[in-house]
C-alpha positions in Angstrom: 31.4 30.8 -60.7 29.7 29.1 -58.2 27.7 26.2 -58.7 24.5 27.7 -58.2 25.1 30.2 -61.3 26.4 27.3 -63.7 23.1 25.5 -63.3 21.4 28.5 -64.0 23.8 29.1 -66.8 23.0 25.6 -68.0 19.3 26.2 -67.9 19.3 29.4 -69.6 21.3 27.6 -72.7 18.7 24.6 -72.7 16.0 26.8 -72.7 17.3 28.9 -75.9 17.7 25.5 -77.7 14.2 24.6 -76.8 11.8 24.5 -80.1 8.3 25.3 -79.4 5.6 23.6 -80.9 2.4 25.4 -81.8 -0.5 22.7 -82.7 -3.3 24.7 -84.3 -6.8 23.3 -83.5 -8.4 22.8 -86.5 -12.7 21.8 -86.9 -13.9 20.0 -89.8 -17.6 19.5 -90.7 -19.5 17.1 -93.4 -23.2 16.0 -93.8 -26.5 18.0 -93.6 -25.5 21.4 -93.0 -28.0 23.6 -95.4 -26.7 27.3 -94.5 -22.8 26.2 -94.4 -22.7 26.5 -98.4 -24.5 29.0 -100.5 -25.9 26.5 -102.5 -27.0 25.1 -100.0 -25.8 21.1 -100.8 -24.6 18.5 -98.3 -21.2 18.1 -97.5 -19.7 14.7 -98.6 -16.7 15.1 -97.5 -14.7 16.8 -94.8 -14.4 20.6 -95.3 -12.3 22.9 -92.6 -14.2 25.7 -90.9 -12.6 29.0 -90.1 -13.1 31.7 -87.2 -11.2 34.7 -85.9 -10.9 32.8 -82.8 -9.1 29.9 -82.6 -11.4 26.8 -81.4 -11.3 24.8 -78.5 -14.1 22.3 -78.8 -16.7 20.3 -80.8 -20.6 20.1 -79.7 -22.2 18.5 -82.5 -26.0 20.4 -82.8 -29.2 19.8 -83.5 -31.7 19.5 -87.0 -29.5 21.3 -89.2 -26.9 23.4 -87.3 -23.7 23.1 -86.1 -22.6 24.0 -81.8 -18.6 24.4 -81.3 -16.7 26.0 -79.0 -14.1 28.7 -79.1 -10.8 29.1 -77.0 -12.2 32.4 -75.9 -15.4 30.6 -74.2 -17.7 31.6 -77.3 -20.7 29.4 -78.3 -20.1 29.6 -81.7 -23.3 28.1 -84.1 -23.5 27.7 -87.9 -25.3 26.1 -90.7 -29.1 27.2 -90.8 -31.4 28.4 -92.9 -33.8 30.6 -92.6 -36.6 28.3 -94.6 -36.1 26.2 -91.3 -37.6 28.6 -88.6 -36.8 26.5 -85.9 -33.4 25.3 -86.2 -32.2 29.0 -87.8 -33.6 30.8 -84.7 -32.2 28.2 -82.2 -29.2 28.7 -83.8 -29.2 32.4 -83.4 -29.9 32.7 -87.3 -26.2 32.2 -88.2 -26.3 30.6 -92.1 -22.6 30.1 -93.8 -20.8 32.2 -91.5 -19.9 30.6 -87.7 -20.6 33.5 -85.0 -21.1 33.7 -81.3 -24.3 32.8 -80.0 -25.9 35.9 -77.9 -25.0 34.8 -74.6 -24.6 37.1 -71.5 -20.9 38.7 -72.0 -19.7 37.3 -68.7 -20.7 33.5 -69.7 -17.6 31.3 -70.3 -18.7 28.2 -72.1 -17.3 24.8 -71.4 -19.6 22.1 -72.5 -22.6 21.9 -75.0 -25.3 19.9 -76.5 -28.3 20.1 -78.7 -31.0 17.9 -79.0 -33.6 18.4 -82.4 -34.4 22.0 -81.5 -32.7 22.7 -78.3 -29.5 24.0 -77.3 -28.2 23.8 -73.8 -24.7 25.0 -72.4 -22.6 25.1 -69.3 -20.1 27.8 -68.1 -17.3 27.8 -66.2 -18.7 28.5 -63.1 -21.2 25.4 -63.5 -24.4 27.6 -64.9 -26.4 26.4 -67.4 -28.4 28.6 -70.0 -30.7 26.5 -72.5 -32.9 27.6 -75.4 -35.1 26.4 -78.1 -38.5 24.1 -77.7 -40.7 25.5 -74.9 -41.3 22.2 -73.4 -37.4 21.6 -73.4 -36.9 24.6 -71.4 -37.2 24.6 -67.5 -38.1 27.5 -65.5 -35.3 30.2 -65.1 -34.4 34.0 -65.5 -34.7 34.8 -69.4 -32.5 36.7 -71.7 -33.5 39.0 -74.7 -36.9 40.0 -75.5 -38.9 36.7 -76.0 -41.6 37.9 -78.0 -39.3 38.6 -80.5 -37.8 35.1 -80.7 -41.7 33.1 -80.8 -42.3 31.0 -83.8 -45.0 31.2 -86.1 -47.8 28.2 -85.0 -47.6 27.0 -88.3 -44.0 26.8 -87.9 -44.1 24.9 -84.3 -46.3 22.3 -85.9 -44.9 21.9 -88.8 -41.7 21.3 -86.8 -42.9 18.8 -84.5 -44.5 17.0 -86.4 -41.2 16.6 -89.0 -39.6 15.8 -85.0 -41.8 13.0 -84.6 -41.8 11.6 -87.8 -37.9 11.3 -87.4 -38.5 9.4 -84.6 -39.9 6.5 -86.6 -38.4 4.2 -88.5 -39.5 4.4 -91.8 -39.3 0.9 -92.4 -41.3 -0.1 -89.9 -44.1 2.8 -89.7 -46.7 0.4 -91.7 -46.8 -2.1 -89.0 -47.9 0.4 -86.5 -50.8 2.5 -85.3 -51.4 6.0 -86.8 -51.6 7.6 -83.7 -52.1 7.3 -79.6 -52.2 9.3 -76.4 -49.9 9.9 -73.5 -50.8 10.7 -69.6 -49.2 12.9 -67.3 -48.1 10.2 -65.6 -48.5 6.4 -66.0 -46.3 3.4 -64.8 -45.7 0.0 -66.6 -48.6 -1.9 -67.7 -51.0 -3.1 -70.7 -51.3 -0.5 -72.3 -47.1 0.7 -72.7 -47.2 -0.9 -76.2 -49.5 1.5 -77.4 -48.3 4.3 -76.0 -44.8 3.4 -77.0 -45.6 2.5 -80.6 -47.6 6.1 -81.1 -46.8 8.2 -83.9 -48.1 11.5 -84.9 -48.9 11.4 -88.6 -49.9 14.8 -89.5 -49.2 18.7 -88.4 -52.6 18.9 -87.3 -52.3 15.6 -84.8 -49.2 16.7 -83.7 -50.8 20.4 -82.6 -53.9 18.7 -80.9 -51.6 16.2 -79.2 -50.6 19.2 -76.1 -51.9 22.5 -75.4 -51.0 25.2 -78.6 -48.4 26.5 -76.2 -46.3 24.1 -75.3 -44.9 23.4 -78.5 -44.2 26.8 -79.6 -40.3 28.5 -80.0 -38.6 30.5 -77.0 -35.5 31.3 -78.7 -33.9 33.1 -75.7 -31.4 31.8 -73.3 -32.8 31.0 -70.1 -30.5 30.3 -66.7 -31.6 27.0 -66.1 -32.3 27.9 -61.9 -30.8 24.7 -59.7 -30.5 24.6 -56.6 -27.9 26.5 -54.4 -24.6 24.9 -54.5 -25.3 22.8 -57.4 -22.1 22.8 -60.5 -22.6 21.5 -63.6 -20.2 20.1 -65.3 -21.4 18.9 -68.7 -24.6 18.3 -70.3 -26.3 16.2 -72.7 -29.5 16.6 -75.2 -32.1 14.2 -76.5 -35.1 15.1 -78.9 -36.8 17.0 -76.4 -34.9 16.2 -73.0 -31.9 16.8 -71.1 -29.8 16.0 -68.4 -27.1 17.3 -66.6 -24.3 16.4 -64.9 -23.1 17.9 -61.8 -19.7 18.2 -60.3 -19.8 15.8 -57.4 -21.6 13.0 -60.1 -25.1 13.8 -59.2 -27.4 14.0 -62.6 -30.3 16.0 -63.1 -33.1 15.9 -65.8 -36.0 17.8 -67.3 -37.7 18.3 -70.1 -39.8 15.5 -72.2 -40.0 12.1 -70.1 -43.0 10.1 -71.8 -40.9 7.0 -72.0 -38.8 7.2 -69.0 -35.9 8.9 -70.2 -35.6 11.6 -67.6 -35.0 8.1 -65.2 -38.0 9.5 -62.7 -39.7 6.3 -62.5 -42.7 6.8 -64.2 -44.1 8.3 -67.5 -44.0 12.3 -66.9 -44.8 14.4 -70.2 -42.9 17.7 -68.9 -40.8 18.3 -66.0 -40.3 22.1 -66.1 -37.5 22.0 -63.6 -34.4 19.8 -62.9 -34.8 17.1 -61.2 -32.0 14.6 -59.8 -32.4 11.2 -61.2 -31.9 8.4 -58.7 -28.8 6.4 -60.9 -26.6 4.9 -58.3 -29.8 3.6 -56.2 -30.8 1.9 -59.4 -31.6 -2.1 -58.5 -29.9 -4.8 -60.3 -32.2 -4.9 -64.1 -36.0 -4.5 -64.0 -36.6 -8.4 -63.6 -34.7 -8.5 -60.1 -37.8 -8.7 -57.6 -39.0 -11.8 -59.9 -35.9 -13.4 -59.9 -35.6 -13.1 -56.3 -39.4 -14.5 -55.9 -38.1 -17.2 -57.8 -35.2 -18.0 -56.4 -33.0 -18.0 -59.4 -30.2 -15.4 -58.2 -27.8 -16.5 -56.2 -26.9 -14.7 -52.4 -24.2 -12.8 -54.7 -26.8 -11.4 -56.8 -29.4 -10.6 -54.1 -27.2 -8.3 -52.1 -25.8 -6.4 -55.5 -25.8 -3.2 -55.8 -24.6 -0.9 -59.0 -20.8 -0.6 -58.8 -20.0 3.0 -58.7 -21.4 5.6 -56.1 -21.3 8.3 -58.6 -22.0 9.3 -62.2 -18.8 10.4 -64.1 -20.8 10.2 -67.9 -24.2 11.2 -69.6 -25.5 10.5 -72.9 -29.6 11.3 -74.7 -30.6 9.3 -77.5 -33.8 10.8 -79.2 -36.3 9.4 -76.4 -33.4 7.2 -74.5 -30.6 8.4 -72.1 -27.5 6.4 -70.3 -25.3 7.1 -67.7 -21.8 5.3 -66.9 -20.5 5.3 -62.9 -17.5 5.9 -61.9 -16.8 2.2 -61.4 -17.6 1.4 -65.2 -21.4 0.5 -64.7 -23.9 1.3 -67.6 -27.1 2.2 -67.2 -29.9 3.2 -69.3 -33.6 4.5 -69.4 -36.2 5.7 -71.4 -37.8 4.2 -74.6 -36.9 0.9 -75.5 -38.7 0.1 -79.1 -35.6 -1.3 -80.7 -33.6 -2.3 -77.9 -31.6 0.5 -77.7 -31.5 0.4 -73.2 -29.5 -3.0 -74.0 -31.7 -5.1 -71.5 -32.6 -7.8 -73.8 -36.1 -6.6 -75.1 -37.9 -3.5 -76.2 -39.5 -2.3 -73.1 -39.1 1.1 -72.1 -36.8 1.5 -68.6 -38.7 4.3 -66.9 -35.8 3.8 -64.2 -31.9 4.0 -64.6 -31.4 0.2 -65.4 -27.8 -1.3 -65.5 -26.9 -3.1 -68.7 -26.5 -6.5 -66.8 -24.5 -8.3 -69.7 -21.5 -5.7 -69.7 -20.7 -6.3 -66.0 -17.2 -7.0 -65.6 -16.2 -4.7 -68.3 -15.5 -0.8 -67.6 -17.5 1.3 -70.0 -15.7 4.5 -70.2 -17.6 6.1 -73.3 -21.2 6.3 -74.2 -23.2 7.9 -76.8 -26.8 7.3 -78.1 -28.6 7.8 -81.2 -32.1 8.1 -82.4 -32.6 3.9 -81.9 -29.4 2.8 -80.8 -26.5 3.3 -78.5 -22.7 3.0 -79.2 -20.1 2.2 -76.2 -16.7 1.8 -75.7 -14.6 -0.2 -72.7 -11.4 1.3 -71.2 -9.7 -1.6 -73.2 -11.2 0.3 -76.2 -13.2 -2.6 -77.6 -16.6 -1.1 -79.1 -20.2 -2.4 -77.7 -23.4 -1.4 -80.0 -27.2 -1.9 -79.4 -30.6 -1.0 -80.7 -32.1 -0.4 -83.9 -30.1 -0.9 -87.1 -32.3 0.0 -90.0 -29.5 2.0 -91.9 -26.2 -0.2 -90.5 -25.6 2.8 -87.6 -24.5 -0.6 -85.6 -21.2 -1.8 -88.0 -22.1 -5.2 -87.7 -22.5 -5.5 -91.1 -26.0 -5.8 -91.2 -29.2 -4.5 -90.7 -30.9 -6.9 -87.8 -31.5 -5.2 -84.6 -29.5 -6.0 -81.8 -31.4 -5.9 -78.0 -28.4 -6.6 -75.7 -25.1 -5.0 -76.4 -22.5 -6.8 -79.4 -18.9 -6.4 -79.7 -18.1 -5.2 -82.7 -16.0 -7.0 -84.1 -15.3 -5.7 -87.8 -12.1 -6.5 -89.7 -11.3 -2.4 -90.2 -11.3 -2.2 -86.5 -8.8 -5.2 -86.0 -6.0 -4.3 -83.7 -8.0 -1.1 -82.8 -8.8 0.9 -79.8 -11.6 3.5 -79.8 -11.2 6.3 -77.2 -13.9 8.6 -78.6 -17.4 8.0 -79.5 -20.3 9.5 -81.0 -23.3 8.8 -82.5 -26.2 10.9 -85.2 -29.7 10.2 -85.3 -28.7 7.7 -87.1 -25.3 7.4 -88.0 -22.1 6.6 -85.4 -18.2 7.5 -85.3 -15.2 6.9 -82.9 -11.3 8.1 -82.5 -9.3 5.7 -81.9 -6.1 5.3 -79.7 -3.8 5.6 -82.5 -6.1 8.8 -84.1 -7.7 7.1 -86.5 -11.7 8.5 -87.5 -14.6 5.4 -88.8 -18.0 6.2 -89.4 -20.5 3.8 -90.1 -24.5 4.3 -90.4 -27.2 6.7 -92.8 -25.1 8.7 -95.3 -28.1 10.5 -97.1 -26.6 13.6 -96.5 -23.1 12.6 -96.6 -22.7 12.3 -92.5 -19.8 9.8 -92.9 -17.5 11.9 -94.5 -16.9 9.0 -97.5 -17.1 11.5 -100.6 -20.4 9.7 -101.0 -24.1 9.4 -99.6 -23.6 5.6 -100.1 -24.9 3.8 -96.6 -22.0 1.5 -94.4 -23.0 -1.2 -92.3 -19.4 -1.4 -91.5 -17.1 1.1 -89.8 -15.0 3.0 -92.5 -12.4 4.7 -92.2 -12.5 8.6 -93.0 -9.6 10.4 -94.5 -8.2 13.2 -92.6 -4.4 14.2 -93.9 -2.4 16.3 -91.5 -3.9 16.2 -88.8 -4.2 14.5 -85.6 -7.7 13.9 -84.4 -8.7 14.8 -80.7 -12.7 14.6 -80.7 -15.9 14.6 -82.4 -19.3 15.2 -82.4 -22.3 14.1 -84.6 -25.3 16.6 -85.3 -28.6 14.3 -86.1 -27.7 14.3 -89.9 -23.6 16.0 -89.8 -20.4 15.3 -88.3 -17.6 17.7 -86.8 -14.3 16.9 -85.9 -11.7 18.9 -83.6 -8.1 18.1 -84.9 -4.8 19.1 -84.1 -2.5 20.7 -87.0 1.1 21.8 -86.6 1.6 25.5 -87.7 
């Protein structure tokens, strides 16, 4: 027997002795998914979600419905009920049984996201499908019969009114105007506070605030028309706006932009086609020009450019957005009433603006809720800012933070976060040692702690026998992807 044959036999023997460990992917759900159980009660603790296929990833979901992706590349939806028409149609009319959403058969989904009542999904070829509220849908090829998927005017008005009410803190409504107006394009000025604090107080006002056609539902998927050669790799969905990140690090945005959440430099009520968002060309904070004129910036600061040459991560909140550059710089834009842009003020940011207090850190992940933002550094530290009415910042109190605050909770001592997600008013992370922590609003059990008590500090969610891999918060629920040895 020659040397080559001896080596071949040895390799065969080693292969026979190898033990292949197959890890099954498991999805858990908890929180408000009224169609997930026959009795329509909130899920206060993690419950396993089963499908005929195997799971690939979780994507959160919208108002009362969940979305995830199967190993076969199908977008799986479930949890909605027929008494909430808009979400029911947007999620494919799926109740307690998770089923594939009816996209074209050739579409292999790799990423997806959901806003209040619209969804967006990315295929393995970089194409984007979206459906839901008509104002969230850009021009493109529509699949299906639109006439069968448009909800009634009454339902559209009721659902929009509910959405607008959700945007306003119930603990501060009394001190704010009951109504307001918004022009199609507006620059920063004296009327900003009135615009920013506007609130539609009734279904009638919601209907009158826009043309009747803008708010009706188009439930059928639209293939988004992108510029030639543009391939999208991931997406994020806000209340009524969408961001998409291309494979070369360019951000595109469309939908509602009344508070600057599309980062186009002005208040644009409706952007009906994808527009590039100029992230890496942004200035150093909104007060850079004033600082230069006063001579309060150093020479180094005067020549400052946003660290990085492209964007590697995106997130959408209710009416604000955040992006991370390849150099780890965090930029925010949009609604700032609760400090959720992290700029030290409650002003809206109409263009992507660097969160200067985080310079020197490399931010690795970011998530956004209705009124708050959570980001994690490459070192695993957690920073939170924005509204804190329900403890969603995890600081131990309910005071808002207009600048990023390092989360120094005892429960996170010696912990390093690696995954972050935000619901409307709750937050979640997975640590390096595969522990899950949630905090914030818990009215529907969205923290997975077995009760409906709010938490203002990170609290560990018991997950036994599995290794958590990804977590994705819907508006009022949470999904967890984990691996379990079979």
